[in-house]
ROROPA-615749 format. One record per residue: chain; residue in three letters; x, y, z of N, C-alpha, C, O in turn. Coordinates in steps of 0.001 Angstrom, whole numbers, plus 500000, padded with zeros to 6 digits. Layout:
REM residues N
+-------+------+--------+--------+--------+--------+--------+--------+--------+--------+--------+--------+--------+--------+
! kette ! rest !    n_X !    n_Y !    n_Z !   ca_X !   ca_Y !   ca_Z !    c_X !    c_Y !    c_Z !    o_X !    o_Y !    o_Z !
+-------+------+--------+--------+--------+--------+--------+--------+--------+--------+--------+--------+--------+--------+
!     A !  ALA !      X !      Y !      Z !      X !      Y !      Z !      X !      Y !      Z !      X !      Y !      Z !
...
+-------+------+--------+--------+--------+--------+--------+--------+--------+--------+--------+--------+--------+--------+
//
This chain:
REM residues 105
+-------+------+--------+--------+--------+--------+--------+--------+--------+--------+--------+--------+--------+--------+
! kette ! rest !    n_X !    n_Y !    n_Z !   ca_X !   ca_Y !   ca_Z !    c_X !    c_Y !    c_Z !    o_X !    o_Y !    o_Z !
+-------+------+--------+--------+--------+--------+--------+--------+--------+--------+--------+--------+--------+--------+
!     A !  MET ! 727079 ! 880749 ! 355757 ! 728033 ! 881719 ! 355265 ! 728921 ! 881109 ! 354181 ! 729295 ! 881790 ! 353226 !
!     A !  LYS ! 729257 ! 879825 ! 354330 ! 730102 ! 879184 ! 353341 ! 729388 ! 879063 ! 351990 ! 730018 ! 879154 ! 350936 !
!     A !  LYS ! 728075 ! 878858 ! 352036 ! 727320 ! 878754 ! 350790 ! 727309 ! 880083 ! 350055 ! 727374 ! 880120 ! 348826 !
!     A !  VAL ! 727226 ! 881165 ! 350799 ! 727185 ! 882491 ! 350178 ! 728508 ! 882777 ! 349462 ! 728509 ! 883252 ! 348327 !
!     A !  THR ! 729618 ! 882494 ! 350115 ! 730911 ! 882738 ! 349472 ! 731105 ! 881814 ! 348269 ! 731674 ! 882211 ! 347252 !
!     A !  PHE ! 730625 ! 880580 ! 348401 ! 730734 ! 879651 ! 347277 ! 729930 ! 880148 ! 346073 ! 730404 ! 880101 ! 344938 !
!     A !  TYR ! 728720 ! 880618 ! 346330 ! 727891 ! 881118 ! 345233 ! 728480 ! 882393 ! 344624 ! 728423 ! 882583 ! 343409 !
!     A !  LEU ! 729034 ! 883249 ! 345448 ! 729673 ! 884458 ! 344917 ! 730876 ! 884113 ! 344043 ! 731065 ! 884708 ! 342982 !
!     A !  MET ! 731681 ! 883164 ! 344482 ! 732841 ! 882748 ! 343688 ! 732408 ! 882138 ! 342363 ! 733014 ! 882415 ! 341328 !
!     A !  MET ! 731371 ! 881314 ! 342381 ! 730881 ! 880701 ! 341147 ! 730329 ! 881766 ! 340200 ! 730515 ! 881671 ! 338987 !
!     A !  MET ! 729657 ! 882772 ! 340741 ! 729118 ! 883838 ! 339917 ! 730242 ! 884640 ! 339262 ! 730177 ! 884947 ! 338072 !
!     A !  VAL ! 731265 ! 884975 ! 340037 ! 732389 ! 885740 ! 339490 ! 733108 ! 884933 ! 338418 ! 733457 ! 885472 ! 337367 !
!     A !  LEU ! 733333 ! 883656 ! 338672 ! 734007 ! 882822 ! 337683 ! 733181 ! 882675 ! 336411 ! 733724 ! 882730 ! 335308 !
!     A !  SER ! 731882 ! 882490 ! 336557 ! 731054 ! 882320 ! 335364 ! 730967 ! 883613 ! 334565 ! 730927 ! 883572 ! 333336 !
!     A !  LEU ! 730937 ! 884760 ! 335239 ! 730881 ! 886029 ! 334523 ! 732208 ! 886382 ! 333865 ! 732225 ! 887096 ! 332862 !
!     A !  SER ! 733307 ! 885903 ! 334404 ! 734605 ! 886220 ! 333807 ! 734931 ! 885310 ! 332632 ! 735755 ! 885675 ! 331794 !
!     A !  ILE ! 734319 ! 884152 ! 332545 ! 734616 ! 883222 ! 331454 ! 733764 ! 883507 ! 330224 ! 734271 ! 883429 ! 329105 !
!     A !  VAL ! 732515 ! 883827 ! 330392 ! 731587 ! 884006 ! 329275 ! 732012 ! 885135 ! 328337 ! 732018 ! 884912 ! 327126 !
!     A !  PRO ! 732364 ! 886325 ! 328808 ! 732732 ! 887401 ! 327876 ! 733977 ! 887088 ! 327054 ! 734079 ! 887544 ! 325915 !
!     A !  THR ! 734922 ! 886330 ! 327588 ! 736119 ! 886014 ! 326819 ! 735782 ! 885096 ! 325655 ! 736380 ! 885215 ! 324585 !
!     A !  GLN ! 734839 ! 884186 ! 325843 ! 734442 ! 883316 ! 324746 ! 733702 ! 884102 ! 323680 ! 733849 ! 883825 ! 322490 !
!     A !  MET ! 732926 ! 885059 ! 324085 ! 732190 ! 885864 ! 323118 ! 733143 ! 886735 ! 322316 ! 732936 ! 886917 ! 321116 !
!     A !  LEU ! 734171 ! 887272 ! 322937 ! 735139 ! 888093 ! 322225 ! 735953 ! 887264 ! 321237 ! 736304 ! 887749 ! 320161 !
!     A !  ALA ! 736251 ! 886036 ! 321591 ! 737020 ! 885189 ! 320700 ! 736236 ! 884882 ! 319429 ! 736836 ! 884746 ! 318363 !
!     A !  ALA ! 734938 ! 884771 ! 319511 ! 734121 ! 884457 ! 318351 ! 733950 ! 885663 ! 317433 ! 733698 ! 885496 ! 316240 !
!     A !  GLU ! 734083 ! 886876 ! 317969 ! 733872 ! 888072 ! 317161 ! 735061 ! 888447 ! 316290 ! 734884 ! 889153 ! 315297 !
!     A !  LYS ! 736256 ! 888003 ! 316624 ! 737441 ! 888404 ! 315875 ! 737451 ! 887788 ! 314482 ! 737063 ! 886636 ! 314285 !
!     A !  THR ! 737900 ! 888578 ! 313538 ! 738041 ! 888089 ! 312177 ! 739516 ! 888096 ! 311813 ! 740288 ! 888846 ! 312411 !
!     A !  PRO ! 739930 ! 887278 ! 310846 ! 741344 ! 887236 ! 310467 ! 741849 ! 888561 ! 309899 ! 743048 ! 888829 ! 309980 !
!     A !  THR ! 740989 ! 889395 ! 309333 ! 741443 ! 890649 ! 308750 ! 741756 ! 891689 ! 309817 ! 742495 ! 892636 ! 309547 !
!     A !  SER ! 741204 ! 891536 ! 311038 ! 741441 ! 892533 ! 312075 ! 742813 ! 892384 ! 312724 ! 743301 ! 893316 ! 313363 !
!     A !  VAL ! 743432 ! 891223 ! 312565 ! 744748 ! 890998 ! 313161 ! 745802 ! 891514 ! 312188 ! 745882 ! 891070 ! 311043 !
!     A !  SER ! 746604 ! 892451 ! 312662 ! 747638 ! 893001 ! 311793 ! 748955 ! 892284 ! 312048 ! 749344 ! 892072 ! 313196 !
!     A !  SER ! 749632 ! 891916 ! 310984 ! 750894 ! 891201 ! 311110 ! 752084 ! 892141 ! 311126 ! 753208 ! 891704 ! 311371 !
!     A !  THR ! 751863 ! 893428 ! 310869 ! 752970 ! 894367 ! 310874 ! 753189 ! 894893 ! 312280 ! 752228 ! 895254 ! 312959 !
!     A !  PRO ! 754447 ! 894944 ! 312734 ! 754714 ! 895463 ! 314065 ! 754573 ! 896982 ! 314094 ! 754638 ! 897642 ! 313058 !
!     A !  LYS ! 754381 ! 897522 ! 315285 ! 754268 ! 898959 ! 315433 ! 755611 ! 899616 ! 315111 ! 756673 ! 899072 ! 315413 !
!     A !  GLU ! 755542 ! 900778 ! 314501 ! 756764 ! 901509 ! 314221 ! 757174 ! 902290 ! 315453 ! 756344 ! 902862 ! 316160 !
!     A !  VAL ! 758478 ! 902297 ! 315689 ! 759013 ! 903021 ! 316837 ! 759283 ! 904453 ! 316395 ! 759892 ! 904671 ! 315348 !
!     A !  PRO ! 758832 ! 905442 ! 317186 ! 759090 ! 906838 ! 316818 ! 760584 ! 907139 ! 316740 ! 761405 ! 906450 ! 317345 !
!     A !  ALA ! 760919 ! 908182 ! 315981 ! 762325 ! 908512 ! 315733 ! 763051 ! 908892 ! 317016 ! 764196 ! 908488 ! 317217 !
!     A !  GLU ! 762400 ! 909666 ! 317893 ! 763098 ! 910086 ! 319110 ! 763363 ! 908914 ! 320039 ! 764351 ! 908919 ! 320774 !
!     A !  VAL ! 762494 ! 907908 ! 320018 ! 762717 ! 906715 ! 320824 ! 763890 ! 905923 ! 320261 ! 764692 ! 905377 ! 321019 !
!     A !  LYS ! 763995 ! 905858 ! 318944 ! 765130 ! 905171 ! 318323 ! 766444 ! 905834 ! 318700 ! 767438 ! 905157 ! 318962 !
!     A !  VAL ! 766443 ! 907168 ! 318728 ! 767660 ! 907901 ! 319092 ! 768063 ! 907570 ! 320528 ! 769238 ! 907343 ! 320815 !
!     A !  LEU ! 767083 ! 907546 ! 321422 ! 767376 ! 907250 ! 322822 ! 767876 ! 905814 ! 322994 ! 768811 ! 905564 ! 323755 !
!     A !  LEU ! 767253 ! 904878 ! 322286 ! 767686 ! 903486 ! 322371 ! 769089 ! 903299 ! 321798 ! 769883 ! 902520 ! 322326 !
!     A !  ASN ! 769387 ! 904012 ! 320723 ! 770736 ! 903939 ! 320156 ! 771766 ! 904465 ! 321141 ! 772850 ! 903896 ! 321273 !
!     A !  ARG ! 771432 ! 905559 ! 321841 ! 772365 ! 906112 ! 322830 ! 772571 ! 905130 ! 323976 ! 773691 ! 904983 ! 324466 !
!     A !  LEU ! 771513 ! 904458 ! 324410 ! 771669 ! 903453 ! 325467 ! 772562 ! 902305 ! 325017 ! 773386 ! 901813 ! 325789 !
!     A !  ASN ! 772399 ! 901881 ! 323772 ! 773255 ! 900811 ! 323248 ! 774706 ! 901262 ! 323144 ! 775613 ! 900467 ! 323391 !
!     A !  GLU ! 774946 ! 902524 ! 322782 ! 776309 ! 903052 ! 322729 ! 776946 ! 903048 ! 324115 ! 778115 ! 902692 ! 324267 !
!     A !  ILE ! 776184 ! 903439 ! 325108 ! 776715 ! 903478 ! 326474 ! 777026 ! 902064 ! 326960 ! 778037 ! 901842 ! 327626 !
!     A !  LYS ! 776146 ! 901097 ! 326622 ! 776407 ! 899711 ! 327023 ! 777655 ! 899154 ! 326349 ! 778379 ! 898353 ! 326941 !
!     A !  ALA ! 777906 ! 899575 ! 325115 ! 779039 ! 899046 ! 324363 ! 780364 ! 899718 ! 324738 ! 781428 ! 899246 ! 324335 !
!     A !  MET ! 780313 ! 900799 ! 325496 ! 781530 ! 901524 ! 325864 ! 782406 ! 900702 ! 326800 ! 781923 ! 899865 ! 327563 !
!     A !  ASP ! 783718 ! 900968 ! 326719 ! 784661 ! 900381 ! 327660 ! 784773 ! 901342 ! 328839 ! 785422 ! 902383 ! 328742 !
!     A !  LYS ! 784144 ! 900987 ! 329937 ! 784052 ! 901895 ! 331078 ! 785233 ! 901765 ! 332030 ! 785318 ! 902504 ! 333011 !
!     A !  SER ! 786136 ! 900847 ! 331759 ! 787257 ! 900653 ! 332669 ! 788251 ! 901813 ! 332610 ! 788990 ! 902046 ! 333567 !
!     A !  GLU ! 788271 ! 902534 ! 331500 ! 789221 ! 903642 ! 331354 ! 788647 ! 904974 ! 331827 ! 789370 ! 905970 ! 331861 !
!     A !  LEU ! 787379 ! 905017 ! 332189 ! 786742 ! 906262 ! 332594 ! 787031 ! 906572 ! 334059 ! 787255 ! 905672 ! 334869 !
!     A !  THR ! 787020 ! 907853 ! 334380 ! 787167 ! 908257 ! 335774 ! 785827 ! 908100 ! 336480 ! 784799 ! 907848 ! 335851 !
!     A !  SER ! 785860 ! 908254 ! 337791 ! 784630 ! 908058 ! 338556 ! 783592 ! 909140 ! 338245 ! 782393 ! 908859 ! 338259 !
!     A !  THR ! 784028 ! 910362 ! 337968 ! 783066 ! 911416 ! 337637 ! 782418 ! 911167 ! 336279 ! 781232 ! 911442 ! 336094 !
!     A !  GLU ! 783194 ! 910648 ! 335333 ! 782631 ! 910336 ! 334013 ! 781629 ! 909182 ! 334125 ! 780591 ! 909189 ! 333463 !
!     A !  LYS ! 781945 ! 908196 ! 334962 ! 781012 ! 907087 ! 335169 ! 779719 ! 907574 ! 335815 ! 778626 ! 907126 ! 335470 !
!     A !  LYS ! 779868 ! 908505 ! 336763 ! 778696 ! 909055 ! 337431 ! 777824 ! 909812 ! 336450 ! 776598 ! 909716 ! 336506 !
!     A !  GLU ! 778444 ! 910569 ! 335546 ! 777677 ! 911298 ! 334530 ! 776959 ! 910338 ! 333588 ! 775819 ! 910585 ! 333197 !
!     A !  LEU ! 777627 ! 909241 ! 333223 ! 776979 ! 908245 ! 332361 ! 775773 ! 907614 ! 333066 ! 774727 ! 907407 ! 332450 !
!     A !  ARG ! 775925 ! 907311 ! 334360 ! 774799 ! 906733 ! 335103 ! 773621 ! 907697 ! 335147 ! 772471 ! 907291 ! 334982 !
!     A !  LYS ! 773914 ! 908972 ! 335369 ! 772841 ! 909971 ! 335380 ! 772166 ! 910063 ! 334018 ! 770946 ! 910199 ! 333927 !
!     A !  GLU ! 772976 ! 909986 ! 332956 ! 772414 ! 910058 ! 331611 ! 771531 ! 908845 ! 331326 ! 770457 ! 908980 ! 330740 !
!     A !  VAL ! 771981 ! 907665 ! 331739 ! 771201 ! 906449 ! 331526 ! 769879 ! 906535 ! 332292 ! 768834 ! 906169 ! 331756 !
!     A !  ARG ! 769914 ! 907014 ! 333537 ! 768681 ! 907156 ! 334312 ! 767722 ! 908137 ! 333651 ! 766514 ! 907902 ! 333605 !
!     A !  ALA ! 768268 ! 909240 ! 333138 ! 767416 ! 910237 ! 332483 ! 766784 ! 909670 ! 331215 ! 765607 ! 909910 ! 330945 !
!     A !  ILE ! 767559 ! 908923 ! 330443 ! 767041 ! 908327 ! 329209 ! 765955 ! 907308 ! 329538 ! 764911 ! 907283 ! 328887 !
!     A !  LYS ! 766196 ! 906458 ! 330555 ! 765194 ! 905455 ! 330918 ! 763917 ! 906107 ! 331431 ! 762818 ! 905636 ! 331138 !
!     A !  ALA ! 764055 ! 907189 ! 332193 ! 762859 ! 907894 ! 332676 ! 762088 ! 908499 ! 331512 ! 760857 ! 908490 ! 331509 !
!     A !  GLU ! 762802 ! 909021 ! 330528 ! 762143 ! 909604 ! 329363 ! 761443 ! 908533 ! 328527 ! 760356 ! 908761 ! 327998 !
!     A !  LEU ! 762075 ! 907362 ! 328413 ! 761451 ! 906264 ! 327669 ! 760188 ! 905762 ! 328376 ! 759213 ! 905393 ! 327722 !
!     A !  LYS ! 760210 ! 905751 ! 329711 ! 759025 ! 905313 ! 330444 ! 757875 ! 906293 ! 330268 ! 756712 ! 905891 ! 330273 !
!     A !  SER ! 758188 ! 907561 ! 330115 ! 757137 ! 908561 ! 330007 ! 756586 ! 908703 ! 328587 ! 755708 ! 909534 ! 328356 !
!     A !  THR ! 757082 ! 907912 ! 327631 ! 756596 ! 908016 ! 326257 ! 755245 ! 907343 ! 326060 ! 754671 ! 907439 ! 324975 !
!     A !  GLY ! 754724 ! 906668 ! 327073 ! 753385 ! 906095 ! 326954 ! 753368 ! 904608 ! 326766 ! 752389 ! 904083 ! 326234 !
!     A !  ASN ! 754382 ! 903905 ! 327166 ! 754396 ! 902452 ! 327060 ! 753949 ! 901829 ! 328376 ! 754626 ! 900952 ! 328912 !
!     A !  GLY ! 752833 ! 902271 ! 328885 ! 752346 ! 901811 ! 330171 ! 751396 ! 900644 ! 330047 ! 751018 ! 900239 ! 328948 !
!     A !  VAL ! 751019 ! 900114 ! 331184 ! 750059 ! 899019 ! 331238 ! 748711 ! 899608 ! 331611 ! 748594 ! 900338 ! 332595 !
!     A !  TYR ! 747703 ! 899292 ! 330829 ! 746377 ! 899825 ! 331054 ! 745430 ! 898702 ! 331445 ! 745470 ! 897615 ! 330868 !
!     A !  LEU ! 744581 ! 898970 ! 332424 ! 743593 ! 897992 ! 332871 ! 742210 ! 898429 ! 332414 ! 741862 ! 899608 ! 332472 !
!     A !  SER ! 741442 ! 897470 ! 331965 ! 740077 ! 897792 ! 331573 ! 739201 ! 897894 ! 332818 ! 739607 ! 897493 ! 333909 !
!     A !  VAL ! 738019 ! 898425 ! 332647 ! 737095 ! 898583 ! 333769 ! 736685 ! 897222 ! 334306 ! 736557 ! 897043 ! 335517 !
!     A !  GLY ! 736480 ! 896275 ! 333423 ! 736098 ! 894930 ! 333849 ! 737186 ! 894267 ! 334680 ! 736892 ! 893594 ! 335668 !
!     A !  ALA ! 738440 ! 894456 ! 334285 ! 739547 ! 893875 ! 335039 ! 739653 ! 894507 ! 336421 ! 739935 ! 893815 ! 337399 !
!     A !  ILE ! 739429 ! 895806 ! 336510 ! 739486 ! 896485 ! 337803 ! 738372 ! 895983 ! 338717 ! 738594 ! 895771 ! 339909 !
!     A !  ILE ! 737173 ! 895793 ! 338163 ! 736053 ! 895294 ! 338970 ! 736336 ! 893886 ! 339478 ! 736054 ! 893577 ! 340635 !
!     A !  ILE ! 736886 ! 893037 ! 338631 ! 737211 ! 891673 ! 339045 ! 738262 ! 891678 ! 340138 ! 738151 ! 890923 ! 341104 !
!     A !  VAL ! 739281 ! 892517 ! 340002 ! 740326 ! 892597 ! 341024 ! 739742 ! 893062 ! 342351 ! 740072 ! 892518 ! 343405 !
!     A !  ILE ! 738877 ! 894067 ! 342298 ! 738262 ! 894575 ! 343532 ! 737387 ! 893504 ! 344178 ! 737408 ! 893341 ! 345398 !
!     A !  LEU ! 736624 ! 892780 ! 343374 ! 735786 ! 891711 ! 343934 ! 736632 ! 890604 ! 344562 ! 736292 ! 890089 ! 345627 !
!     A !  LEU ! 737720 ! 890243 ! 343910 ! 738598 ! 889220 ! 344475 ! 739228 ! 889705 ! 345766 ! 739355 ! 888929 ! 346714 !
!     A !  LEU ! 739624 ! 890959 ! 345828 ! 740188 ! 891479 ! 347074 ! 739166 ! 891490 ! 348190 ! 739494 ! 891176 ! 349334 !
!     A !  ILE ! 737940 ! 891844 ! 347876 ! 736890 ! 891843 ! 348892 ! 736630 ! 890426 ! 349387 ! 736469 ! 890203 ! 350587 !
!     A !  LEU ! 736588 ! 889475 ! 348471 ! 736312 ! 888100 ! 348876 ! 737461 ! 887477 ! 349652 ! 737236 ! 886724 ! 350600 !
!     A !  LEU ! 738673 ! 887781 ! 349261 ! 739814 ! 887162 ! 349928 ! 740176 ! 887845 ! 351237 ! 740747 ! 887215 ! 352128 !
!     A !  LEU ! 739853 ! 889110 ! 351362 ! 740190 ! 889810 ! 352611 ! 738974 ! 889888 ! 353446 ! 739016 ! 890436 ! 354548 !
+-------+------+--------+--------+--------+--------+--------+--------+--------+--------+--------+--------+--------+--------+
//
C-alpha cells in the first residue's frame, strides 16, 4: 500500500511540474504588458469616498452618525467586492487540489 501512495504522489508531482515549464518557454516578451489595468470610474468614486471617510474626524460625530458611516462603509465594500475582483481557479488547479485531498484524507 505504501508503494501505491508513493507512486501516486510521484505521478502527481511530475504532472504538476512539467506543464509549468512548458508554459514558461512559450511566453514572449511582447505578450507581457507593462501598463497597469485602468480602474473604472465608478470604482474610483467609491474608493475616493472610502478615503474621505477614513480621513474624517469621527470624535465629534454622534453615535447615530457613526453608525450610518459604518453602514455606508460596509455597503461600499460589498459593492467593490461584487465588481468582479475575485479569485479564479483553473480546472487543472481544482483537479490537483481534489487529488491532494483524496490522498491526504
